[in-house]
SELOZA-982204 format. One line per field, with one value per residue: residue number from 1; x, y, z of N, C-alpha, C in turn. Coordinates in steps of 0.2 Angstrom, whole numbers, plus 5000, padded with zeros to 4 digits. Layout:
<pts>
resi	NUM:...
n.X	X:...
n.Y	Y:...
n.Z	Z:...
ca.X	X:...
ca.Y	Y:...
ca.Z	Z:...
c.X	X:...
c.Y	Y:...
c.Z	Z:...
</pts>
This chain:
<pts>
resi	1:2:3:4:5:6:7:8:9:10:11:12:13:14:15:16:17:18:19:20:21:22:23:24:25:26:27:28:29:30:31:32:33:34:35:36:37:38:39:40:41:42:43:44:45:46:47:48:49:50:51:52:53:54:55:56:57:58:59:60:61:62:63:64:65:66:67:68:69:70:71:72:73:74:75:76:77:78:79:80:81:82
n.X	5040:5051:5066:5076:5092:5100:5116:5129:5145:5158:5168:5185:5191:5178:5164:5152:5140:5139:5140:5128:5119:5122:5117:5103:5099:5102:5092:5080:5081:5080:5067:5063:5057:5044:5038:5038:5029:5017:5014:5013:5001:4991:4975:4965:4952:4935:4920:4904:4894:4900:4905:4894:4889:4899:4898:4885:4887:4896:4888:4878:4886:4890:4878:4874:4884:4881:4868:4872:4879:4870:4862:4871:4880:4896:4906:4911:4926:4930:4943:4949:4954:4969
n.Y	4990:4980:4984:4981:4983:4982:4979:4981:4979:4986:4975:4972:4977:4975:4976:4989:4985:4971:4973:4980:4969:4960:4967:4968:4955:4952:4961:4955:4942:4946:4951:4963:4971:4965:4967:4981:4983:4977:4986:4998:4996:4993:4993:5000:4990:4993:4999:4990:4998:5009:5002:4998:5011:5016:5007:5009:5022:5020:5012:5022:5031:5023:5020:5033:5035:5026:5030:5043:5038:5031:5041:5047:5057:5064:5055:5061:5060:5060:5063:5054:5053:5050
n.Z	5096:5087:5080:5067:5062:5047:5042:5030:5026:5015:5006:5003:4987:4982:4971:4968:4964:4968:4982:4984:4980:4990:5001:4997:4998:5012:5017:5012:5019:5032:5034:5035:5024:5023:5035:5035:5024:5029:5039:5033:5024:5034:5040:5052:5061:5057:5065:5064:5061:5054:5043:5036:5033:5025:5014:5010:5005:4994:4986:4983:4975:4965:4959:4955:4945:4936:4932:4926:4915:4908:4904:4895:4899:4903:4915:4930:4938:4955:4966:4980:4997:4996
ca.X	5042:5058:5069:5081:5096:5104:5122:5133:5151:5161:5174:5191:5190:5171:5161:5146:5134:5139:5138:5120:5116:5122:5113:5096:5099:5101:5086:5075:5081:5078:5060:5061:5052:5038:5036:5036:5023:5012:5013:5010:4994:4987:4969:4962:4946:4930:4914:4899:4890:4904:4906:4887:4888:4903:4895:4879:4890:4899:4882:4875:4890:4890:4871:4875:4888:4877:4863:4875:4881:4864:4860:4876:4884:4902:4906:4916:4929:4933:4949:4948:4960:4975
ca.Y	4988:4978:4988:4977:4986:4978:4983:4978:4983:4984:4971:4975:4976:4973:4981:4992:4980:4965:4976:4981:4963:4957:4971:4967:4948:4953:4964:4950:4937:4949:4952:4970:4973:4962:4971:4988:4983:4976:4992:5003:4995:4991:4997:4998:4987:4998:4996:4987:5004:5013:4998:4999:5018:5016:5002:5013:5028:5017:5010:5028:5033:5018:5021:5040:5035:5022:5035:5047:5034:5029:5047:5049:5062:5061:5053:5065:5057:5064:5059:5053:5055:5045
ca.Z	5089:5086:5074:5065:5057:5042:5040:5026:5025:5009:5007:4999:4980:4980:4967:4971:4962:4972:4988:4983:4979:4997:5005:4996:5000:5019:5018:5011:5024:5039:5034:5036:5019:5024:5041:5033:5020:5033:5043:5028:5022:5039:5041:5059:5060:5058:5068:5059:5058:5049:5037:5033:5031:5019:5009:5007:5001:4988:4982:4980:4970:4959:4955:4951:4939:4931:4929:4921:4909:4904:4901:4890:4901:4906:4922:4933:4943:4960:4969:4987:5001:4995
c.X	5049:5060:5075:5085:5100:5110:5126:5139:5155:5167:5179:5190:5183:5168:5154:5140:5134:5138:5130:5117:5116:5117:5105:5095:5098:5094:5080:5075:5079:5071:5058:5056:5045:5034:5034:5030:5017:5010:5010:5003:4990:4981:4966:4955:4940:4924:4909:4895:4894:4905:4900:4887:4893:4901:4889:4882:4893:4893:4879:4879:4890:4883:4871:4879:4885:4872:4866:4877:4876:4861:4865:4880:4890:4902:4912:4919:4932:4938:4948:4954:4966:4981
c.Y	4986:4981:4984:4981:4982:4982:4978:4982:4981:4980:4974:4973:4973:4978:4984:4988:4974:4967:4977:4974:4960:4961:4969:4960:4948:4956:4959:4945:4940:4950:4959:4973:4971:4966:4978:4988:4982:4982:4997:5002:4992:4996:4995:4995:4993:4994:4994:4993:5008:5009:4999:5006:5019:5012:5006:5019:5025:5015:5016:5031:5029:5019:5028:5039:5031:5026:5040:5044:5032:5035:5050:5055:5059:5060:5057:5061:5061:5060:5060:5055:5050:5048
c.Z	5089:5080:5073:5060:5053:5040:5036:5025:5019:5010:5002:4992:4978:4976:4970:4970:4966:4979:4989:4983:4986:5001:5004:4998:5008:5021:5018:5017:5031:5039:5035:5031:5021:5030:5039:5028:5024:5037:5039:5026:5027:5040:5048:5057:5061:5061:5062:5056:5053:5043:5033:5030:5024:5013:5006:5002:4994:4983:4979:4974:4964:4955:4952:4945:4934:4928:4924:4915:4905:4900:4895:4892:4904:4913:4925:4939:4949:4964:4977:4991:5001:4993
</pts>
C-alpha cells in the first residue's frame, strides 16, 4: 500500500486557522481521505451460499418483527456486531 504523508510547515506569522485550512486542502488534493474511506468500508465478496443464508436470516427476522407488530407486542431490537 502506498502511504502518502502530507506535511505542512507553519509559515512565519501564519495563524493556526490558515495553517489548518492549508493542511485540509492538501489532504483533499492528495486523496488520502478517499483511500481511507474506501479501505474502512470495504467488504470482502461473499460466496453465493453465504449471501443466500444471510438473506434468509434477514427475511426471517423481518417476518418475526411483523408478526410481533401484528400481535401488538413490542419489537425487541438486538444490536449486531458493529
